[in-house]
Structures are given as C-alpha cells and as structure tokens.
C-alpha positions in Angstrom: -4.8 25.8 -59.0 -5.0 27.3 -55.6 -1.6 28.9 -55.4 -2.6 32.5 -54.7 -4.2 32.1 -51.3 -2.1 33.2 -48.3 -2.7 33.4 -44.6 -0.9 34.2 -41.3 1.7 31.4 -40.8 0.8 29.0 -37.9 -2.8 30.2 -37.6 -4.2 27.0 -39.1 -2.0 24.2 -37.8 -2.8 20.6 -38.5 -4.4 18.5 -35.7 -1.5 16.0 -35.9 2.0 16.7 -37.4 2.6 15.9 -41.0 5.7 14.3 -42.4 6.8 16.0 -45.6 9.3 14.7 -48.2 11.0 17.8 -49.9 13.1 17.0 -52.9 15.3 19.5 -54.9 18.8 19.2 -56.4 19.7 22.8 -55.6 21.3 22.5 -52.2 20.8 26.2 -51.3 17.2 26.2 -52.4 16.5 22.9 -50.5 18.1 24.4 -47.3 16.2 27.7 -47.6 12.9 25.9 -48.2 13.4 23.5 -45.4 14.3 26.3 -43.0 11.2 28.2 -44.2 9.0 25.3 -43.3 10.7 24.9 -40.0 10.0 28.5 -39.2 6.5 28.8 -40.4 5.1 25.3 -39.8 5.9 23.7 -36.5 3.3 20.9 -37.4 5.6 19.8 -40.3 8.4 17.2 -40.0 10.5 17.8 -43.1 12.8 15.1 -44.6 15.0 16.4 -47.5 16.4 14.7 -50.6 18.8 16.2 -53.1 18.2 14.0 -56.1 15.5 11.8 -57.7 17.3 8.6 -56.6 17.5 9.8 -53.0 13.9 11.0 -53.0 12.8 7.6 -54.4 14.7 5.8 -51.6 13.3 8.0 -48.8 9.8 7.5 -50.1 10.3 3.8 -50.2 11.7 3.6 -46.7 9.3 5.9 -44.9 5.6 6.9 -44.8 4.9 10.5 -45.8 1.8 12.7 -45.7 2.9 14.8 -48.7 5.7 14.9 -51.3 7.0 18.3 -52.5 9.3 17.8 -55.5 11.1 20.1 -57.9 10.3 19.4 -61.6 13.9 19.6 -62.8 16.3 17.2 -60.9 19.8 16.3 -62.0 19.1 12.7 -62.5 15.4 12.9 -63.7 12.2 14.9 -63.3 9.6 15.2 -60.6 7.1 13.7 -63.0 9.0 10.4 -62.9 8.7 10.2 -59.2 5.0 11.2 -59.5 4.3 8.1 -61.6 5.9 5.9 -58.9 4.1 7.6 -56.1 0.7 7.3 -57.8 1.4 3.6 -58.4 2.0 3.0 -54.7 -0.4 5.7 -53.2 -3.0 7.0 -55.7 -4.2 9.8 -53.5 -1.2 10.9 -51.5 -0.6 14.7 -51.9 2.1 15.4 -54.4 3.0 19.0 -55.0 5.3 19.8 -58.0 7.5 22.9 -57.8 8.3 24.5 -61.2 10.8 27.1 -62.3 10.3 29.9 -64.8 10.0 28.3 -68.2 8.4 25.1 -67.0 4.9 26.3 -67.1 4.1 24.0 -70.0 4.7 20.9 -67.7 1.6 21.8 -65.7 -0.8 20.2 -68.0 1.2 17.0 -68.1 1.5 17.1 -64.3 -2.2 17.4 -63.9 -3.0 14.6 -66.3 -0.6 12.4 -64.4 -2.3 13.1 -61.0 -0.3 15.8 -59.4 -2.2 17.3 -56.5 -1.0 20.9 -57.0 1.9 22.8 -58.4 3.7 25.9 -57.1 6.0 28.2 -59.1 9.3 28.9 -57.4 8.7 32.6 -57.7 5.9 32.3 -55.2 8.1 30.4 -52.8 10.9 32.9 -53.2 8.5 35.6 -52.0 8.0 33.5 -48.9 11.7 33.8 -48.1 11.3 37.6 -48.0 8.1 37.5 -45.9 7.6 34.2 -44.1 4.7 35.6 -42.1 2.4 34.9 -45.1 3.8 31.7 -46.6 2.2 30.4 -49.8 4.0 27.1 -49.4 2.9 26.1 -45.9 -0.6 27.3 -46.5 -0.9 25.2 -49.6 0.6 22.2 -48.0 -1.8 22.3 -45.1 -4.7 22.6 -47.5 -3.8 19.5 -49.6 -2.8 17.5 -46.5 -6.0 18.3 -44.6 -8.1 17.5 -47.7 -6.2 14.1 -48.1 -6.8 13.2 -44.4 -10.4 14.1 -44.6 -11.0 12.0 -47.7 -9.0 9.1 -46.2 -11.1 9.2 -43.0 -14.3 9.2 -44.9 -13.2 6.3 -47.1 -12.1 4.3 -44.0 -15.4 5.0 -42.4 -17.2 3.7 -45.4 -15.0 0.6 -45.5 -15.6 -0.1 -41.8 -19.4 0.2 -42.2 -19.3 -2.1 -45.2 -17.2 -4.7 -43.3 -19.4 -4.5 -40.2 -22.6 -4.9 -42.4 -21.0 -8.0 -44.0 -20.2 -9.4 -40.6 -23.8 -8.9 -39.4 -25.4 -10.4 -42.5 -23.1 -13.4 -43.0 -22.2 -14.7 -39.5 -24.5 -16.8 -37.5 -22.1 -17.6 -34.6 -22.7 -14.7 -32.2 -19.5 -15.1 -30.2 -17.4 -15.1 -33.3 -19.4 -12.1 -34.6 -18.6 -10.1 -31.4 -14.9 -11.1 -31.5 -14.4 -10.0 -35.1 -16.3 -6.8 -34.6 -14.0 -5.8 -31.8 -11.0 -6.7 -33.9 -12.4 -4.6 -36.8 -12.7 -1.5 -34.6 -9.3 -2.0 -33.0 -7.5 -2.5 -36.3 -9.1 0.4 -38.1 -9.3 3.0 -35.4 -6.1 2.2 -33.6 -7.7 1.7 -30.3 -5.7 0.2 -27.5 -8.6 -2.1 -26.8 -12.3 -2.8 -27.6 -14.8 -4.9 -25.7 -18.5 -5.7 -25.9 -20.6 -6.8 -23.0 -24.1 -7.4 -21.9 -25.9 -7.0 -18.5 -26.5 -10.3 -16.7 -28.3 -11.3 -13.6 -28.3 -8.8 -10.8 -26.9 -6.1 -13.2 -23.6 -7.8 -13.6 -21.7 -7.0 -16.7 -20.8 -10.0 -18.8 -18.1 -9.6 -21.4 -18.9 -11.2 -24.7 -15.7 -10.3 -26.6 -12.5 -8.5 -25.6 -9.7 -7.4 -27.9 -6.5 -5.9 -26.4 -7.9 -4.8 -23.0 -8.5 -7.9 -20.9 -6.9 -6.6 -17.7 -8.9 -3.4 -18.0 -12.2 -5.2 -18.4 -11.6 -7.6 -15.6 -10.8 -4.6 -13.3 -13.9 -2.8 -14.5 -16.3 -5.7 -13.8 -14.8 -6.8 -10.5 -17.1 -6.6 -7.5 -15.0 -3.8 -6.0 -15.9 -1.4 -8.8 -19.6 -1.9 -8.5 -19.8 -1.4 -12.3 -23.2 -1.7 -13.9 -24.6 -0.6 -17.1 -25.5 -1.7 -20.6 -23.3 -2.7 -23.5 -19.9 -0.9 -23.4 -17.0 -0.3 -25.7 -13.6 0.8 -24.4 -10.6 2.3 -26.1 -8.1 3.2 -23.4 
C-alpha cells in the first residue's frame, strides 16, 4: 500500500474541506493524532470517537468523507466497523491504523475492503516532524481518489438518466421540466432553466426549476436580454 510517500504538509490541500471520523480507544493517542491533523491539515474537519460503539454512533449520525480507525479497540476491532461501513457505503475511504504485532490483519483488512492501512510507527514519526506528515498525505490521497470516482460515476448516471428521458418521453414540456430537475438535484444548482428564442428575439422560458424570480428579471423588457437556449445556476 502507499504508506511511504510524504510531502510538505498543506501543499496539496483539498478543493473542499473533508470531514474525518477518527477512532481510537487510547485517549492520548487520539488527542495527539487529532492535534496533528489540526496542525497539518486545515482542510480536515476531524470528529473523534474513543470506542467502537461511539464511532458507530458518530458514523450513523453524520456524513463523513473518510474513516480512520485503530484496529484494536476496547469493545471490538476496526474490522467490525469496516464491515458496517462497507454495507452502508461500499466505496467510502476507510483507513485502518495498526500497531506493532498486528501486521497479519492487513490481509484480512484488504479482503474486507479497507482502502488503506497505516502502521502507528509511521504516524508516531509525524508527531516528531509534522512538516512531512504521512497521515494527512495519505488521507488526502484516498479522499481525492474517492471524490474523483464519485464524480465520474455521478456523471455517468446523469448522462444515462438524460438519455432515458430523451428516448422515452414524447411530451416536450414534461421533458424540459424533468431535465431541469435532474440537473438541479444532481449538481446542487440553485436553479436551472431552459428557454428558446421567440418572435423578435424574445426569450421564452420552457421550463424553470428553482429560479423563477431570476428568470423573470432576466427576460423582462428592461434587461434587453436576447440569445439562444440558456441554463442558469445562480
């Protein structure tokens, strides 16, 4: 696994902050690791849990971009949580932290779908020299990969849904409406609209989703708006 690559901390920050669930039953280690990430990774929002039960509860109640979990916990193991995470989110990054003597669990972890594993010895070196942190480098790597794959999968699903609309719907007005809703729901746009050019170059809205006031202001005579089909996402 890619646990030996280091880089200058903070030189490769994520485009949007990531929420990390950090689980370890060693209170001192949990505090040190949380502080390390706070120091080296301003793009991480770290939530901590000191047991398997607490970690399970946090995971159920919130949405995370990555789970970082110690293998040995007082009330179970990280592999138990991994099974539950994979049932709910098959591709969510899950990084297992192993102590000396736990190397044999790596094979089981990989077969159960762990994204990566990091020995505690490597993280301990981060405490001594946080300017080159193995932990935050590796977390950014798996989170960025996850987000890229998620975006590509979403794009494929949207294209498939759009193609299905185009090939199965004969009602043009309903087609426009559902296409606007599809874009708004999947891309998080504040609003989407489709229009055509009518007589005298006047823009005629055919479907509007979430931005009615904006579109009305845009096409009012005072704006002098002209043009071809438009889509807006204010």
